[in-house]
C-alpha positions in Angstrom: 23.4 9.0 -18.6 22.1 8.0 -15.3 20.6 10.2 -12.6 23.2 9.8 -10.4 25.9 10.5 -12.9 24.4 13.7 -13.7 26.0 15.1 -10.4 22.2 17.1 -9.4 23.4 20.4 -7.7 21.9 20.1 -4.8 18.3 19.8 -3.4 15.7 21.9 -4.5 13.7 22.7 -1.7 10.7 24.2 -3.7 10.4 20.9 -6.0 11.0 18.8 -2.9 8.2 20.4 -1.1 5.7 19.7 -4.1 6.8 16.3 -4.4 5.6 15.9 -0.9 2.5 17.8 -1.1 1.3 15.3 -3.9 2.7 12.1 -2.2 0.4 13.8 0.6 -2.4 14.6 -1.8 -2.8 11.0 -3.2 -2.9 9.5 0.3 -5.0 12.1 2.0 -7.5 11.3 -0.9 -7.3 7.6 -0.6 -8.0 7.6 2.9 -10.6 10.7 3.0 -13.2 8.8 2.1 -12.8 6.4 5.6 -15.1 8.4 8.2 -17.6 8.9 5.0 -17.8 5.2 3.9 -21.1 3.9 6.4 -22.8 7.2 5.6 -22.0 7.6 1.9 -23.0 4.2 1.3 -26.1 4.7 3.0 -27.3 7.3 0.9 -26.4 5.2 -2.0 -28.1 1.7 -0.9 -25.0 0.3 -0.6 -24.7 -3.1 1.7 -21.3 -3.3 3.9 -19.8 -5.4 1.7 -20.2 -2.5 -1.2 -19.0 0.3 1.2 -15.7 -1.5 1.7 -15.5 -2.1 -2.0 -15.9 1.7 -2.3 -12.3 1.5 0.2 -10.9 -1.1 -2.0 -11.4 0.5 -5.6 -9.0 3.2 -4.8 -6.2 0.9 -4.3 -7.0 -1.2 -7.4 -6.9 1.9 -9.5 -3.4 2.7 -8.1 -2.0 -0.7 -9.2 -2.8 0.5 -12.7 -1.5 3.9 -12.5 2.2 2.8 -10.5 2.5 0.8 -13.7 1.3 3.0 -15.9 2.4 6.5 -14.8 6.1 5.1 -13.8 6.7 4.1 -17.5 5.4 6.9 -18.9 7.5 9.4 -17.2 10.6 7.4 -17.9 9.5 8.2 -21.8 8.2 11.8 -21.5 9.5 12.9 -18.4 8.4 13.7 -14.7 7.0 17.3 -14.9 4.4 16.1 -17.7 3.4 13.4 -15.9 2.8 14.7 -12.5 0.6 17.9 -13.7 -1.4 15.5 -15.9 -2.2 13.5 -13.4 -3.0 15.8 -10.3 -5.2 17.7 -13.0 -6.8 14.5 -13.9 -7.1 13.5 -9.9 -8.8 17.0 -9.5 -11.3 16.5 -12.0 -11.9 13.1 -10.7 -12.9 14.1 -7.3 -15.2 17.0 -8.8 -17.2 13.9 -10.6 -17.1 12.2 -7.5 -18.7 15.0 -5.0 -21.6 14.8 -7.3 -22.2 11.1 -8.2 -25.8 9.9 -7.5 -25.3 6.1 -8.0 -23.0 3.3 -6.1 -21.6 1.6 -9.6 -21.0 4.9 -10.9 -19.2 6.1 -7.7 -17.3 2.7 -7.8 -15.9 3.3 -11.3 -14.6 7.3 -10.1 -12.9 5.8 -7.0 -11.1 3.1 -9.7 -10.2 6.0 -11.8 -9.1 8.3 -8.6 -6.4 5.5 -8.0 -5.4 5.5 -11.2 -4.5 9.1 -11.2 -3.1 8.6 -7.9 -0.7 6.1 -8.8 1.9 8.4 -8.8 4.1 7.1 -5.8 6.8 5.6 -8.3 7.2 8.6 -10.5 7.4 11.2 -7.0 10.3 8.5 -6.0 12.1 8.7 -9.7 11.7 12.8 -9.4 13.2 12.9 -5.9 16.6 10.4 -7.1 16.8 12.6 -10.1 17.2 16.3 -8.4 19.0 14.7 -5.2 22.9 13.9 -4.4 23.3 10.1 -3.4 24.4 11.3 -0.1 20.9 13.0 0.1 19.0 10.3 -1.3 18.3 8.5 1.8 16.7 11.4 4.2 14.7 12.7 0.8 13.3 9.2 0.2 12.5 9.2 4.2 11.0 12.4 4.2 8.1 10.7 1.4 7.0 8.6 4.3 6.2 11.6 6.3 4.0 12.5 3.6 2.0 9.4 3.3 1.9 9.5 7.1 0.2 13.1 7.0 -2.2 12.2 4.3 -3.2 9.2 6.5 -3.7 11.2 9.1 -5.5 14.8 7.6 -7.2 13.2 5.3 -10.0 11.3 7.4 -9.9 14.4 9.5 -10.7 16.3 6.3 -13.5 14.0 5.6 -14.7 13.6 9.0 -15.0 17.2 10.2 -16.4 19.0 6.9 -19.0 16.6 6.1 -22.8 16.6 6.7 -24.3 13.7 6.4 -27.5 15.0 8.0 -27.7 16.7 4.1 -28.2 13.8 2.3 -25.6 13.2 -0.8 -25.0 17.1 -0.7 -23.5 17.0 2.3 -20.5 15.2 1.3 -19.1 17.5 -1.5 -17.3 19.9 0.9 -14.7 18.0 1.5 -14.3 16.1 -1.5 -14.2 19.5 -3.2 -11.9 20.4 -0.9 -9.9 17.4 -2.2 -10.2 18.6 -5.5 -9.1 21.9 -5.2 -6.0 20.7 -3.2 -5.2 18.3 -6.4 -5.7 21.3 -8.9 -3.7 23.6 -6.9 -0.8 21.3 -6.8 -1.3 21.4 -10.9 -1.0 24.8 -10.9 2.3 24.5 -8.5 3.4 21.9 -10.7 3.3 23.7 -13.7 5.0 26.4 -11.8 7.8 25.1 -9.7 8.8 21.7 -11.3 11.8 21.5 -13.7 12.3 18.5 -16.2 14.7 16.0 -14.6 13.9 13.5 -17.6 13.7 14.4 -20.9 12.5 11.4 -22.0 14.2 8.7 -24.3 16.2 7.5 -21.3 13.7 4.5 -20.0 14.8 2.4 -17.6 14.4 -1.5 -18.0 10.9 -2.4 -16.7 11.1 -4.5 -13.2 10.8 -7.9 -13.9 8.3 -9.4 -11.6 9.1 -12.8 -12.8 12.5 -12.6 -11.6 11.3 -11.0 -8.2 8.8 -14.0 -7.9 11.6 -16.2 -8.0 13.9 -14.8 -5.8 11.6 -14.0 -3.1 10.2 -17.6 -4.0 13.7 -19.0 -3.2 14.3 -17.2 0.0 12.2 -18.2 3.3 13.0 -15.1 5.3 11.2 -13.4 1.9 8.5 -15.5 1.6 7.4 -14.9 5.6 8.1 -11.1 5.0 5.4 -10.6 2.1 3.0 -12.9 3.8 3.1 -10.7 6.6 2.7 -7.5 4.9 0.1 -9.0 2.8 -1.8 -10.1 6.1 -1.2 -6.6 8.1 -1.7 -4.1 5.4 -4.8 -5.8 4.0 -6.4 -6.6 7.5 -5.4 -3.1 8.7 -7.3 -1.5 5.8 -9.9 -3.4 6.7 -10.3 -2.4 10.1 -10.3 1.3 9.1 -13.1 0.7 6.8 -15.0 -1.1 9.2 -14.6 1.2 11.5 -16.9 4.0 10.7 -19.7 1.1 10.5 -19.0 -0.3 13.7 -19.0 3.2 15.5 -22.0 4.3 13.8 -23.8 0.9 15.0 -22.7 0.8 18.1 -22.3 4.3 19.2 -24.3 6.5 16.7 -21.2 8.4 15.5 -21.1 10.8 12.7 -18.5 11.8 10.3 -17.6 14.5 12.8 -16.7 12.0 15.8 -14.7 10.0 13.3 -12.8 12.9 11.9 -11.8 13.7 15.4 -10.9 10.0 15.7 -8.6 9.6 13.2 -6.4 12.9 14.1 -5.6 11.0 17.2 -5.1 7.7 15.2 -2.6 10.0 12.4 -0.7 11.5 15.3 -0.2 8.3 16.7 1.2 6.9 13.3 3.6 9.9 13.0 4.9 9.6 16.5 5.8 5.8 16.1 7.6 6.1 12.8 9.5 9.5 13.9 10.3 8.8 17.2 10.0 4.7 18.1 10.6 2.7 15.0 14.6 3.4 15.2 15.3 3.2 18.1 13.3 -0.4 18.8 14.5 -1.5 15.7 17.9 -0.8 16.9 17.7 -2.2 20.3 15.7 -5.2 19.6 15.9 -5.8 15.8 13.8 -6.0 12.8 12.2 -9.4 13.2 11.3 -9.0 17.5 9.7 -5.4 16.4 7.7 -6.9 13.8 6.4 -9.6 16.6 5.5 -6.5 18.9 3.6 -4.5 16.0 1.6 -7.3 15.1 0.5 -8.6 18.9 -0.6 -5.0 19.4 -2.4 -5.0 16.3 -4.1 -7.8 17.5 -4.8 -6.8 21.1 -6.4 -3.8 19.5 -9.0 -5.8 17.5 -9.8 -8.1 20.3 -10.2 -5.7 22.8 -12.7 -3.3 20.5 -15.8 -5.5 20.7 -15.0 -6.5 24.3 -14.5 -3.3 25.8 -17.1 -1.6 23.7 -16.6 2.1 25.0 -16.3 5.4 22.7 -13.0 6.3 25.1 -11.7 3.0 24.4 -12.6 3.2 20.8 -10.4 5.9 20.1 -7.5 4.5 22.1 -7.9 1.3 20.3 -7.6 2.5 16.8 -4.8 4.6 18.0 -3.3 1.2 19.3 -4.1 -0.1 15.8 -2.1 2.3 14.0 0.7 2.1 16.7 1.0 -1.3 15.9 0.8 -1.0 11.6 3.4 2.0 12.1 6.0 -0.3 13.8 5.4 -3.6 12.0 5.0 -2.7 8.5 7.8 -0.1 8.0 10.1 -2.4 9.2 9.2 -5.2 7.3 9.6 -3.6 4.3 13.2 -2.4 5.6 14.0 -6.0 6.3 13.0 -7.0 2.6 15.1 -4.4 1.1 17.9 -5.3 3.6 17.8 -8.7 2.3 17.8 -8.2 -1.4 20.6 -7.5 -3.4 21.4 -4.3 -5.1 20.3 -6.0 -8.2 17.0 -7.4 -7.7 15.6 -4.3 -5.5 13.6 -2.9 -8.3 11.8 -5.9 -9.3 11.5 -7.0 -5.6 10.2 -3.6 -4.5 7.7 -3.3 -7.6 6.5 -6.9 -6.2 6.1 -5.2 -2.5 4.1 -2.4 -3.8 1.9 -5.0 -6.0 1.5 -7.5 -2.7 0.3 -4.0 -0.6 -2.2 -2.9 -3.2 -3.5 -6.8 -3.2 -3.9 -6.7 0.3 -6.1 -3.4 0.3 -8.0 -4.5 -2.6 -8.8 -8.1 -1.4 -8.8 -8.3 2.3 -11.5 -5.1 2.8 -14.6 -6.7 0.8 -14.0 -9.8 2.9 -14.5 -8.4 6.0 -17.4 -6.4 4.5 -19.0 -9.8 3.9 -18.2 -11.0 7.3 -19.6 -7.5 8.9 -22.7 -8.4 7.0 -22.8 -12.1 7.6 -21.7 -12.3 11.0 -22.5 -9.1 12.5 -20.9 -5.7 13.1 -17.9 -7.7 15.9 -17.3 -10.4 13.5 -14.7 -8.4 11.3 -12.5 -7.5 14.7 -12.0 -11.6 15.6 -11.3 -12.3 12.2 -8.9 -10.0 11.6 -7.4 -10.8 15.1 -7.1 -14.4 13.8 -5.5 -13.5 10.5 -3.2 -11.5 12.3 -2.3 -14.7 14.7 -1.1 -16.3 11.4 1.1 -13.3 10.9 2.8 -13.4 13.9 3.6 -17.1 13.9 5.2 -16.1 10.3 7.1 -13.0 12.1 8.2 -15.5 15.0 9.9 -17.8 12.3 11.2 -14.2 10.7 13.2 -13.8 13.9 14.6 -17.2 13.6 15.6 -17.4 10.5 17.2 -13.5 10.8 19.1 -14.4 13.5 20.0 -18.0 12.1 21.2 -15.5 9.0 23.3 -13.3 11.6 25.2 -16.1 13.0 25.9 -17.5 9.6 27.3 -14.3 8.4 29.5 -14.4 11.6 31.3 -17.5 11.0 32.5 -16.7 7.6 35.9 -15.7 7.3 36.3 -12.3 5.8 
């Protein structure tokens, strides 16, 4: 029987908080390494390209994890999968804390991403245990968990690390991540109840149908291009920022950790306070254009101003542009997709986002290595400029679509 038909008795607060904690842990673990990258890479004799590959590796593992764990949770139940993945994630972080060779570190990051690829399982759990009228609010809270993970993960990594101690100086923040994941596994054992006993597998999302649908929809083609370019470029700027500030200002993980507290707080504020009124007043297309313009400006100005306080402000501005552009693009993709295609199209969105985080950061690491520390910022602004052109076309197509609906007789 479908979850909706089962009529859940209400929203189990303890279980929901645990699911939010798991989402938070996954994204905090993904972003925890950001301020450590230049110093960790130096200890492993890694080039800038290899450093950014460490950043992208987690997303690569996450792609396979989302596909694998979502299907297994349909077959064997959500609770078992969440206990297994959080426990294995904890073990992978312990291994990462003590690794001493680059390629082994890269492999472990892929493995951590694989066990962290449970966003779909968490969303399915929330759908299983909430009434239909509560679902939108509960799913929205998952976004808060993601943003808090991006805010606190880099701060945790930056403030607790001691790069002057060599590789051993990175163990404390990574072991903290392991401890949090281990605590989540124990919490899952004690709190979570099974919501899907297995044997009720949903049909697998057909990505081929999603490709066909998106390929025939001019608005969606442009929105997918925007998300691929923008999310990949944003992830690249996060990966490069530590290298750039270490080179220009001599910053350590401590300064980077403090910076990412401000960056994360900006993202949470934008999504909780500004994005709703902005889209209601100006429309999704214009909000996407504005967010991309802010994103491009923050990149252009960073090497031009080249001052420590400006670096913090411009990185926060980068997060502001990201936080209003890409949730809005995702929402417009969903609004432009019929109910019967939501699953497959949303699966394709997740794959596109992950592909951007996997492929673009190493490319920008090459720009850093071959063209100098400033080159990734100018290349990023140019790439986002292409996205702005697509976003302007989104505004035109969206307005044309809305006018067409108005003249169709009811």
